[in-house]
C-alpha positions in Angstrom: -6.0 23.1 -0.1 -7.8 23.4 -3.4 -8.6 20.4 -5.4 -9.2 20.0 -9.1 -10.0 17.6 -11.1 -8.9 16.6 -14.8 -12.6 15.0 -15.5 -15.8 15.8 -13.9 -18.1 12.8 -16.0 -20.9 11.5 -14.5 -19.4 8.4 -13.7 -16.5 9.7 -12.0 -18.8 11.5 -9.5 -20.6 8.2 -9.0 -17.5 6.5 -8.1 -16.5 9.0 -5.8 -20.1 8.8 -4.0 -20.0 5.1 -4.4 -15.9 5.0 -2.5 -17.1 7.3 0.4 -20.3 5.3 1.2 -17.5 2.2 1.1 -14.9 3.9 3.1 -14.7 7.9 4.1 -11.2 7.9 3.1 -10.5 6.2 0.1 -10.5 9.2 -2.5 -13.5 10.6 -1.6 -14.2 14.4 -2.0 -15.0 16.7 1.3 -18.4 16.8 2.9 -19.3 20.2 0.8 -18.3 18.2 -1.9 -20.7 15.2 -1.2 -23.9 17.7 -0.5 -23.8 18.8 -4.3 -23.8 14.9 -5.2 -27.1 14.0 -3.7 -28.1 12.2 -6.5 -25.2 10.1 -7.2 -25.0 9.4 -3.2 -28.4 8.0 -3.5 -27.4 6.0 -6.7 -24.1 4.5 -4.6 -26.6 3.6 -2.0 -29.2 2.1 -3.8 -26.1 -0.1 -5.7 -25.0 -1.3 -2.4 -28.0 -2.1 -1.1 -28.8 -4.5 -4.0 -25.1 -6.2 -3.5 -26.1 -6.9 0.3 -26.5 -10.6 -0.9 -23.5 -11.0 -3.0 -21.6 -9.7 0.3 -23.2 -12.4 2.0 -22.5 -15.2 -0.5 -18.6 -13.6 -0.4 -18.5 -14.1 3.6 -19.5 -18.0 3.2 -16.9 -18.5 0.7 -14.1 -17.2 2.4 -15.1 -18.9 5.6 -15.3 -22.5 3.8 -12.5 -21.9 2.4 -10.5 -21.3 5.3 -12.2 -24.3 6.7 -10.9 -26.1 4.0 -7.0 -25.3 4.7 -7.9 -25.8 8.5 -8.5 -29.4 8.0 -5.9 -29.8 5.4 -8.3 -30.6 2.4 -6.9 -28.0 0.7 -3.0 -28.8 0.9 -0.4 -25.8 1.7 3.1 -25.2 1.7 5.6 -24.5 4.3 9.1 -23.0 2.8 12.1 -24.4 4.4 12.9 -20.9 6.0 10.6 -18.3 7.9 8.3 -16.6 6.3 6.6 -13.5 7.4 3.6 -12.2 5.7 2.8 -8.2 5.8 -1.1 -7.4 4.4 -4.5 -6.0 4.9 -7.9 -7.3 6.2 -9.3 -4.2 4.0 -8.6 -3.4 0.2 -5.9 -1.2 -0.3 -4.7 2.5 1.6 -2.8 1.7 4.7 0.6 2.0 3.9 1.4 -1.7 3.3 4.8 -0.8 0.8 6.5 1.3 3.1 5.8 -1.4 5.9 7.3 -4.0 3.8 10.4 -2.0 2.9 10.2 -1.5 7.1 10.1 -4.9 8.1 12.7 -6.1 5.4 15.3 -3.5 6.7 15.0 -4.9 10.3 15.5 -8.3 9.1 18.5 -7.3 7.3 19.6 -5.5 10.5 19.1 -8.7 12.5 21.8 -10.2 9.6 19.0 -12.0 7.8 18.9 -12.9 4.2 15.6 -11.5 2.7 13.6 -12.1 -0.7 10.4 -10.4 -1.0 7.4 -12.3 -2.5 4.5 -10.1 -4.6 1.6 -10.2 -6.5 3.0 -7.4 -8.9 -0.3 -5.4 -9.0 -1.1 -3.5 -11.9 1.1 -5.4 -14.1 0.4 -6.2 -17.7 2.0 -9.7 -18.0 1.4 -12.9 -15.9 4.0 -15.1 -16.0 6.4 -15.1 -13.1 8.9 -13.1 -12.6 12.4 -12.8 -11.0 13.4 -8.8 -10.1 17.4 -9.6 -8.6 19.4 -6.7 -7.5 20.7 -4.7 -10.5 18.3 -5.6 -12.7 15.9 -2.7 -12.6 19.1 -0.3 -14.1 19.2 -2.3 -17.3 15.4 -2.1 -18.1 13.2 0.2 -20.0 10.8 2.3 -17.6 7.5 0.7 -20.0 9.2 -3.0 -19.6 9.8 -2.4 -16.2 6.1 -1.3 -15.3 4.8 -4.3 -18.0 6.7 -7.0 -16.1 6.3 -5.6 -12.4 3.7 -3.1 -11.9 4.3 -0.1 -9.7 4.5 -1.2 -6.3 7.0 -3.8 -7.4 9.2 -1.4 -8.4 8.8 1.5 -5.8 10.1 -1.2 -3.4 12.7 -2.2 -5.6 14.1 1.4 -5.7 14.2 1.3 -1.9 15.5 -2.4 -1.7 18.2 -2.3 -4.3 19.9 -5.6 -2.9 16.7 -7.5 -2.3 15.4 -10.0 -4.8 12.0 -10.0 -5.7 10.0 -12.9 -7.1 6.7 -11.4 -8.5 3.6 -14.1 -9.2 0.2 -14.5 -8.0 1.2 -18.4 -7.0 3.1 -17.2 -3.8 3.6 -21.0 -3.1 5.5 -21.4 -6.7 7.2 -18.4 -5.5 8.8 -19.1 -2.4 10.0 -22.5 -4.0 11.6 -20.5 -6.4 13.1 -18.0 -4.2 14.3 -21.0 -2.0 16.0 -22.8 -4.7 17.6 -19.6 -6.4 18.4 -17.2 -3.3 18.6 -19.4 -0.2 17.0 -17.0 2.4 16.6 -16.8 5.9 13.4 -14.8 5.4 10.6 -14.6 2.7 8.5 -11.5 3.2 4.9 -11.9 1.3 3.3 -8.5 0.4 0.0 -8.4 0.4 -0.6 -12.1 1.0 -2.6 -12.1 4.0 -5.2 -14.3 2.6 -3.0 -16.7 0.6 -3.5 -19.6 3.0 -1.7 -21.8 0.4 1.4 -20.5 1.7 2.5 -20.8 5.4 4.0 -18.5 7.0 5.3 -18.1 10.4 4.6 -14.3 11.3 1.2 -12.5 10.1 1.6 -8.9 10.4 -1.6 -7.0 9.7 -1.8 -2.8 8.5 -4.8 -0.6 9.5 -5.6 3.0 8.6 -5.7 4.9 12.2 -8.7 7.0 11.1 -10.6 4.2 9.5 -9.1 0.9 11.0 -12.4 -1.3 9.4 -13.9 1.4 6.8 -17.7 0.4 6.7 -17.6 -2.8 8.5 -18.7 -4.9 5.4 -17.3 -7.0 3.1 -16.8 -6.8 -0.6 -18.7 -5.8 -2.7 -20.9 -3.8 -0.2 -17.7 -3.0 1.6 -14.0 -3.1 1.5 -13.0 -5.9 4.0 -11.7 -9.0 2.3 -12.6 -11.4 5.5 -14.6 -10.9 8.4 -13.0 -9.2 11.1 -12.7 -12.1 13.3 -9.9 -13.1 10.7 -7.9 -10.4 12.5 -7.0 -13.4 15.1 -4.5 -14.9 12.9 -2.2 -11.9 13.1 0.6 -11.7 15.6 1.3 -8.0 15.1 -0.8 -4.9 13.8 0.9 -1.8 12.4 -1.4 1.3 12.9 -0.4 3.6 10.3 -1.0 7.8 10.3 -1.3 7.4 14.1 -0.1 10.8 14.2 -3.5 12.3 12.3 -5.9 10.9 15.1 -6.6 12.1 18.6 -5.6 10.3 20.9 -8.9 9.0 22.2 -9.4 8.1 18.5 -6.4 6.3 18.3 -7.2 4.1 21.9 -10.6 3.3 20.1 -8.8 2.1 16.7 -6.4 -0.2 19.2 -9.2 -1.4 21.3 -11.1 -2.7 18.4 -8.0 -4.5 17.0 -7.9 -6.2 20.4 -10.9 -7.4 20.9 -10.7 -9.5 17.9 -7.2 -10.7 18.9 -6.2 -9.9 22.7 -2.7 -11.1 22.3 -2.1 -9.1 19.2 1.0 -6.7 19.6 -0.2 -3.4 18.3 2.0 -0.9 16.8 2.0 2.7 16.2 3.5 4.3 13.1 3.3 7.4 10.6 4.0 8.2 7.1 7.4 10.4 7.6 8.6 12.6 4.5 12.1 10.8 3.5 13.3 12.8 0.7 12.2 14.8 -2.5 13.8 14.0 -6.1 13.6 14.4 -9.8 12.4 11.4 -11.9 14.7 12.6 -14.6 18.0 12.5 -13.0 17.2 10.9 -9.4 18.6 14.4 -8.0 18.0 15.1 -4.1 16.4 18.3 -3.1 15.9 19.3 0.5 12.1 19.0 2.3 12.4 22.4 2.6 12.8 23.5 -1.5 8.8 23.0 -0.6 8.4 25.6 1.6 6.3 28.3 0.6 5.6 27.1 -2.6 2.9 26.9 -5.1 2.6 23.2 -6.1 0.5 20.7 -8.5 0.2 17.3 -6.8 -1.1 14.4 -8.4 -1.3 10.6 -7.7 -3.3 7.7 -7.8 -2.9 6.0 -4.4 -5.8 4.7 -2.4 -6.0 7.5 0.0 -4.8 10.6 -1.7 -6.0 13.1 0.8 -2.8 11.8 2.7 -0.3 12.7 0.2 -1.5 16.1 -0.1 -2.1 16.7 3.6 2.1 15.4 4.0 2.8 18.3 1.0 1.1 20.8 3.4 2.2 19.8 6.2 6.3 20.4 5.2 4.9 24.1 4.3 3.5 24.0 0.3 0.4 25.4 -0.6 -1.0 22.5 -2.4 -3.6 21.7 -5.2 -4.5 18.3 -5.3 -5.4 16.1 -8.5 -6.7 12.7 -7.2 -6.7 9.7 -9.8 -8.1 6.1 -9.3 -5.9 4.0 -7.1 -3.3 2.2 -9.5 -4.5 4.5 -12.8 -2.4 3.8 -15.5 -1.7 7.8 -17.0 -2.5 8.5 -20.6 -0.1 10.9 -22.7 -2.9 13.4 -22.6 -3.3 13.4 -18.7 0.3 14.0 -18.6 0.4 16.9 -20.8 -2.6 18.3 -19.4 -1.2 18.1 -15.9 2.3 19.6 -17.1 0.1 22.4 -19.1 -1.9 22.9 -15.9 1.4 23.3 -14.1 2.8 26.1 -16.4 -0.6 28.0 -16.7 -1.5 27.7 -13.1 1.4 29.6 -12.2 2.6 26.6 -9.6 6.7 26.6 -8.6 6.6 22.7 -8.6 5.0 19.3 -9.7 5.1 16.6 -7.2 3.9 13.3 -7.5 4.6 9.7 -5.1 7.0 6.9 -5.8 4.4 4.6 -7.3 3.0 7.1 -9.6 6.2 7.9 -10.9 6.9 4.3 -11.8 3.5 4.5 -14.0 5.0 7.5 -16.2 6.5 5.9 -18.9 7.4 7.5 -21.6 8.4 10.8 -20.6 10.9 13.1 -22.5 13.7 14.3 -21.1 11.9 17.9 -20.8 8.9 16.7 -19.6 10.7 14.6 -16.8 12.7 17.6 -15.8 9.1 18.9 -15.0 8.3 16.4 -12.0 9.5 15.9 -8.8 8.7 12.9 -6.6 8.3 12.7 -2.6 9.5 9.8 -0.6 7.9 8.5 2.2 8.8 6.1 5.0 6.9 4.1 7.6 8.4 5.3 11.0 7.5 4.0 14.0 6.5 6.2 16.7 8.3 4.9 19.8 11.0 2.7 20.8 8.7 0.2 22.3 7.0 -0.2 18.8 10.4 -0.7 17.5 11.6 -3.4 20.1 8.0 -5.1 19.9 8.2 -5.7 16.0 12.0 -6.4 16.3 10.6 -9.0 18.8 8.2 -10.6 17.0 10.3 -11.1 14.0 13.1 -12.7 16.1 10.6 -15.1 17.4 9.3 -15.8 13.5 12.6 -16.5 12.5 14.3 -18.3 15.3 10.9 -21.0 15.2 12.6 -21.6 11.9 16.2 -21.9 12.3 18.6 -23.8 14.5 20.7 -20.4 15.0 18.9 -17.6 17.1 19.6 -14.2 15.2 21.8 -11.6 16.2 
């Protein structure tokens, strides 16, 4: 698989070296690429060494804050319905968005009315927004992106019958959701560290290959909390489990169980679910990728995972990675389309999240782009039953009627 970049500036090369130091899976180049970037790697190592005291201070602040909530000094809000949190202990790249979709669908199969609470990362508006079923079809793409952000729009296209409340204040969002929609369950997206909102179940996502990144706290690493915080969670979902050998996967499981011996460890994979057009949402068979020369671009935390998925479907992939949550400029879009034409590519493919950030496309431009939909699939029936059981216990603890 070849890889091309739109920019080879010194800043982008330094950033790649820095990300490789923080977490080898977060968009870093290959070892061969880094061999020629020793200067930038040295700069990244020096910067992280200088930031070490700030990681210590950050860790102390996290511990102090958790202690204040535990003692009741900082007040919490407990909603009248069950609350489930799907989050990370690291910064992104674990497959959290498809996990939220999976959890919501399982709850709906149990007969539960669900509302999602999301921060709406990447949106330009800060006020609380409500995205009710059917609202998305009434909004222009640019307005939708500004109000909700790419992650929320991805959730909305997968969960068309689920309301989504968007604000950084999850407690306020929970109150509004309960007043307006009377749900049975609130599903909080990316809120593991949002201790003000009490929850009945914490589900933590881990990447199978890089579960703890470099094991250091921000800003010297990607850990949001010390690893012992894993003990707050009752379920751990390991994403991309199929991309690891059995020994490597067992080591990941053991590492998590070391911090929470009673946690349910569930294995999952990112499964391609379909190929659609951006312009008309027309569906194509995944076989359409086989043998095709594909220019693939994305602005997600782990771009190699997307490129590898396309390759596994038989495509000959040339990958163009952008930073996570990248806001595409008109010039970048034009350059990508031009590369697709001049490079003799059969198809140009991106992700659901990136499609939500491609506002202002002309009809002709949109016709040239395809979107690969990816879902989180649990590997075995035992994994499915463990997740259902954990959700049922959480719901039943907050309800007089046992879920069906």
